[in-house]
Structure formats: structure tokens, C-alpha cells
N, CA, C and O of each residue as an XYZ file, in Angstrom:
352
protein
N       0.862     -1.227      0.010
C      -0.060     -0.027      0.041
C       0.890      1.344     -0.163
O       2.074      1.263      0.165
N       0.500      2.281     -0.568
C       1.363      3.356     -0.792
C       2.157      3.516     -1.882
O       2.423      4.598     -2.406
N       2.571      2.352     -2.255
C       3.509      2.393     -3.380
C       2.602      2.391     -4.775
O       1.633      1.651     -4.949
N       3.120      3.397     -5.770
C       2.511      3.423     -6.823
C       3.149      2.498     -8.007
O       4.358      2.287     -8.098
N       2.297      2.044     -8.784
C       2.650      1.253     -9.787
C       3.025      2.000    -11.140
O       2.151      2.535    -11.822
N       4.240      2.009    -11.459
C       4.719      2.675    -12.700
C       4.705      2.098    -13.969
O       4.971      2.755    -14.975
N       4.405      0.887    -13.991
C       4.176      0.114    -15.193
C       5.658     -0.452    -15.446
O       6.619     -0.397    -14.679
N       5.592     -0.929    -16.540
C       6.756     -1.732    -17.173
C       8.120     -0.997    -17.318
O       9.181     -1.530    -16.995
N       8.027      0.236    -17.814
C       9.150      1.051    -17.898
C       9.541      2.046    -16.763
O      10.377      2.928    -16.961
N       8.920      1.879    -15.586
C       9.444      2.614    -14.577
C       8.725      3.864    -14.537
O       7.708      4.003    -15.217
N       9.260      4.984    -13.638
C       8.685      6.197    -13.446
C       8.654      7.126    -14.615
O       7.624      7.784    -14.757
N       9.641      7.283    -15.488
C       9.691      8.125    -16.737
C       9.823      7.101    -17.922
O      10.874      6.599    -18.318
N       8.558      6.887    -18.412
C       8.437      5.927    -19.639
C       8.591      6.783    -20.702
O       8.531      8.007    -20.580
N       8.826      6.096    -21.944
C       9.143      6.683    -23.185
C       7.700      7.251    -23.583
O       7.724      8.285    -24.251
N       6.666      6.809    -23.319
C       5.381      7.309    -23.506
C       5.243      8.620    -22.897
O       4.803      9.574    -23.538
N       5.602      8.702    -21.691
C       5.579     10.026    -20.927
C       6.463     11.002    -21.696
O       6.036     12.119    -21.988
N       7.589     10.630    -22.003
C       8.555     11.571    -22.530
C       7.913     12.187    -24.066
O       7.872     13.382    -24.360
N       7.495     11.184    -24.829
C       6.740     11.557    -26.177
C       5.689     12.589    -25.739
O       5.683     13.691    -26.287
N       4.820     12.292    -24.800
C       3.648     13.370    -24.488
C       4.364     14.663    -24.145
O       3.998     15.652    -24.781
N       5.139     14.789    -23.420
C       5.743     16.038    -22.948
C       6.482     16.770    -24.278
O       6.425     17.981    -24.491
N       7.123     15.881    -25.053
C       7.740     16.530    -26.346
C       6.609     17.032    -27.194
O       6.780     18.121    -27.742
N       5.419     16.363    -27.389
C       4.332     16.675    -28.160
C       3.603     17.848    -27.537
O       2.980     18.642    -28.240
N       3.681     17.962    -26.180
C       3.138     19.069    -25.494
C       3.821     20.335    -25.726
O       3.253     21.427    -25.743
N       5.267     20.107    -25.932
C       6.135     21.527    -26.066
C       5.939     21.990    -27.619
O       5.822     23.172    -27.942
N       5.922     21.030    -28.424
C       5.741     21.364    -29.851
C       4.336     22.119    -30.174
O       4.279     23.098    -30.918
N       3.274     21.576    -29.560
C       2.033     22.155    -29.690
C       2.091     23.545    -29.155
O       1.557     24.455    -29.790
N       2.700     23.764    -28.037
C       2.715     25.113    -27.154
C       3.406     26.095    -28.119
O       2.994     27.234    -28.339
N       4.657     25.457    -28.753
C       5.381     26.480    -29.699
C       4.506     26.873    -30.829
O       4.459     28.049    -31.188
N       3.754     25.868    -31.453
C       3.051     26.210    -32.614
C       1.743     27.118    -32.250
O       1.273     27.866    -33.108
N       1.219     27.031    -31.045
C       0.060     27.962    -30.790
C       0.743     29.327    -30.393
O       0.051     30.320    -30.616
N       1.895     29.523    -29.882
C       2.623     30.894    -29.764
C       2.850     31.414    -31.128
O       2.500     32.564    -31.391
N       3.363     30.722    -31.944
C       3.678     31.266    -33.273
C       2.336     31.825    -34.085
O       2.292     32.833    -34.791
N       1.302     30.939    -33.806
C      -0.014     31.174    -34.481
C      -0.479     32.457    -33.792
O      -0.884     33.315    -34.578
N      -0.508     32.766    -32.530
C      -0.968     33.957    -31.995
C      -0.224     35.013    -32.367
O      -0.884     36.036    -32.553
N       1.125     35.112    -32.562
C       2.042     36.161    -32.918
C       1.668     36.346    -34.498
O       1.678     37.522    -34.861
N       1.379     35.498    -35.375
C       1.053     35.749    -36.732
C      -0.364     36.506    -36.721
O      -0.562     37.473    -37.456
N      -1.256     36.046    -35.915
C      -2.505     36.561    -35.785
C      -2.448     38.086    -35.353
O      -3.157     38.952    -35.866
N      -1.575     38.299    -34.408
C      -1.420     39.854    -33.835
C      -0.771     40.710    -34.715
O      -1.126     41.885    -34.805
N       0.256     40.197    -35.456
C       0.903     40.922    -36.581
C       0.056     41.229    -37.539
O       0.048     42.385    -37.962
N      -0.946     40.122    -38.144
C      -1.731     40.505    -39.207
C      -3.022     41.620    -38.685
O      -3.506     42.475    -39.427
N      -3.375     41.418    -37.458
C      -4.441     42.299    -36.974
C      -3.862     43.792    -36.987
O      -4.593     44.733    -37.296
N      -2.570     43.963    -36.651
C      -1.925     45.271    -36.614
C      -1.801     45.857    -38.050
O      -2.001     47.049    -38.286
N      -1.472     44.975    -38.957
C      -1.103     45.382    -40.402
C      -2.696     45.842    -41.020
O      -2.803     46.798    -41.789
N      -3.693     45.162    -40.646
C      -4.934     45.435    -41.065
C      -5.482     46.779    -40.598
O      -6.156     47.501    -41.333
N      -5.152     47.088    -39.311
C      -5.502     48.223    -38.698
C      -4.783     49.417    -39.264
O      -5.365     50.492    -39.407
N      -3.365     49.212    -39.627
C      -2.713     50.490    -40.274
C      -3.248     50.546    -41.735
O      -3.150     51.642    -42.287
N      -3.727     49.658    -42.346
C      -4.439     49.759    -43.624
C      -5.736     50.596    -43.603
O      -5.957     51.600    -44.280
N      -6.480     50.061    -42.787
C      -7.868     50.879    -42.561
C      -7.731     52.169    -41.976
O      -8.525     53.047    -42.313
N      -6.742     52.432    -41.060
C      -6.506     53.718    -40.647
C      -6.147     54.711    -41.823
O      -6.737     55.785    -41.936
N      -5.225     54.335    -42.629
C      -4.859     54.964    -43.792
C      -5.987     55.297    -44.555
O      -6.133     56.466    -44.911
N      -6.775     54.467    -44.847
C      -8.140     54.710    -45.700
C      -8.934     55.622    -45.002
O      -9.486     56.490    -45.678
N      -9.126     55.613    -43.689
C      -9.901     56.364    -43.028
C      -9.488     57.848    -43.007
O     -10.309     58.736    -43.236
N      -8.216     58.091    -42.732
C      -7.586     59.304    -42.896
C      -7.716     59.971    -44.272
O      -8.088     61.138    -44.402
N      -7.402     59.201    -45.246
C      -7.783     59.718    -46.773
C      -9.200     60.055    -46.966
O      -9.456     61.039    -47.661
N     -10.108     59.406    -46.471
C     -11.422     59.624    -46.591
C     -11.750     60.912    -45.937
O     -12.359     61.789    -46.550
N     -11.338     61.061    -44.625
C     -11.520     62.382    -43.920
C     -10.994     63.508    -44.511
O     -11.611     64.573    -44.486
N      -9.743     63.371    -45.128
C      -9.170     64.546    -45.894
C      -9.908     64.808    -47.104
O     -10.096     65.990    -47.391
N     -10.366     63.895    -47.874
C     -11.263     64.172    -49.021
C     -12.474     64.915    -48.616
O     -12.766     65.900    -49.294
N     -13.283     64.569    -47.534
C     -14.308     65.109    -46.979
C     -14.208     66.566    -46.613
O     -15.110     67.375    -46.827
N     -12.891     66.888    -45.967
C     -12.658     68.155    -45.726
C     -12.453     69.070    -46.811
O     -12.971     70.183    -46.898
N     -11.594     68.489    -47.709
C     -11.502     69.159    -49.115
C     -12.753     69.726    -49.763
O     -12.918     70.872    -50.183
N     -13.695     68.596    -49.766
C     -14.990     69.005    -50.518
C     -15.929     69.997    -49.672
O     -16.709     70.755    -50.248
N     -15.821     69.954    -48.409
C     -16.505     70.914    -47.584
C     -15.816     72.333    -47.797
O     -16.484     73.365    -47.856
N     -14.736     72.312    -47.882
C     -13.783     73.536    -48.089
C     -14.301     74.115    -49.310
O     -14.657     75.292    -49.251
N     -14.416     73.433    -50.512
C     -14.796     73.917    -51.767
C     -16.198     74.476    -51.903
O     -16.544     75.431    -52.598
N     -16.959     73.699    -51.101
C     -18.280     73.898    -50.891
C     -18.651     75.461    -50.321
O     -19.514     76.227    -50.752
N     -17.768     75.645    -49.288
C     -17.825     77.077    -48.716
C     -17.193     78.112    -49.620
O     -17.625     79.264    -49.650
N     -16.354     77.781    -50.224
C     -15.885     78.777    -51.396
C     -16.900     79.127    -52.252
O     -17.178     80.317    -52.398
N     -17.550     78.186    -52.894
C     -18.338     78.392    -54.076
C     -19.693     78.708    -53.727
O     -20.494     78.974    -54.623
N     -20.057     78.707    -52.454
C     -21.581     79.151    -51.901
C     -21.981     80.373    -52.352
O     -23.139     80.556    -52.727
N     -20.945     81.447    -52.360
C     -21.495     82.816    -52.653
C     -21.471     83.106    -53.999
O     -21.807     84.237    -54.351
N     -21.074     82.142    -54.961
C     -21.053     82.488    -56.388
C     -22.313     82.110    -57.038
O     -23.103     81.297    -56.558
N     -22.460     82.691    -58.078
C     -23.805     82.364    -58.920
C     -23.295     81.234    -60.085
O     -22.147     81.170    -60.525
N     -24.212     80.530    -60.401
C     -23.743     79.371    -61.417
C     -24.107     80.086    -62.698
O     -25.261     80.486    -62.853
N     -23.148     80.274    -63.656
C     -23.408     80.769    -64.958
C     -23.404     79.716    -66.099
O     -23.733     80.043    -67.239
N     -23.036     78.471    -65.791
C     -23.062     77.464    -66.719
C     -24.076     76.589    -66.364
O     -24.280     76.370    -65.170
N     -24.834     75.983    -67.344
C     -25.890     74.971    -67.063
C     -25.612     73.726    -67.749
O     -24.906     73.735    -68.757
N     -26.142     72.579    -67.256
C     -25.937     71.428    -67.842
C     -26.720     71.334    -69.275
O     -27.241     72.288    -69.853
N     -26.692     70.098    -69.684
C     -27.402     70.036    -71.097
C     -28.927     70.171    -71.058
O     -29.512     70.602    -72.052
N     -29.577     69.829    -69.979
C     -31.001     70.010    -69.782
C     -31.247     71.593    -69.626
O     -32.348     72.079    -69.885
N     -30.226     72.323    -69.215
C     -30.540     73.808    -68.860
C     -31.225     74.110    -67.675
O     -31.875     75.144    -67.523
N     -31.084     73.157    -66.763
C     -31.819     73.388    -65.345
C     -30.884     73.299    -64.174
O     -31.226     72.781    -63.111
N     -29.732     73.800    -64.380
C     -28.782     73.648    -63.018
C     -27.391     73.859    -63.492
O     -27.056     74.112    -64.649
N     -26.568     73.716    -62.383
C     -25.051     73.955    -62.464
C     -24.571     72.624    -63.067
O     -25.177     71.559    -62.947
N     -23.418     72.803    -63.726
C     -22.729     71.606    -64.287
C     -22.069     70.757    -63.204
O     -21.860     69.551    -63.339
N     -21.754     71.471    -62.117
C     -20.943     70.758    -60.854
C     -21.750     70.962    -59.716
O     -21.454     71.846    -58.911
N     -22.751     70.229    -59.559
C     -23.558     70.246    -58.202
C     -22.873     69.690    -56.959
O     -22.232     68.640    -56.909
N     -23.085     70.485    -56.031
C     -22.309     70.117    -54.740
C     -23.356     69.689    -53.857
O     -23.087     69.317    -52.715
């Protein structure tokens, strides 16, 4: 009583060593996968942030031109004769 049965190969069997080695390999693969995911997420953030900044700059440019041309009368009409050629 009190004594553990370790089986045929003793306390540290080959099977146990293979399990530990497999555990280390799967842990390394998991860490690499997490790093790849984090890097990809950061790259996507940079891309979408650039698009957002460009879109904001374009909107600011358009609103600035709208304010400049607000006081002018339109002298040119479109083909139908009922409005400006460049509507804002």
C-alpha cells in the first residue's frame, strides 16, 4: 500500500517523454500562431486607418470647396438647362 505502480518502464516511460515533447511542440505552434494573428491584425489596422484618414481628408477638401463656391452664382448650365454643371 502507498506504493505506486509505474508500469513496465518505470517512473519516466518513453510514452510520458513523447507526451511532454508533443506538448512542447504544440505550445510553440500555438505561440507562433498567436504572433502571426497579432501581426496580421496590426497590419489590417494600419491599412484601414490610412483609408480612414484619406477619406476624412477628402471630405474636408469637399466641404472647403463648398464654402468657397457658396457665394457664387452658377453661370453655366448642364445639357438640360436646369442647373449647374458641377452640383455640390
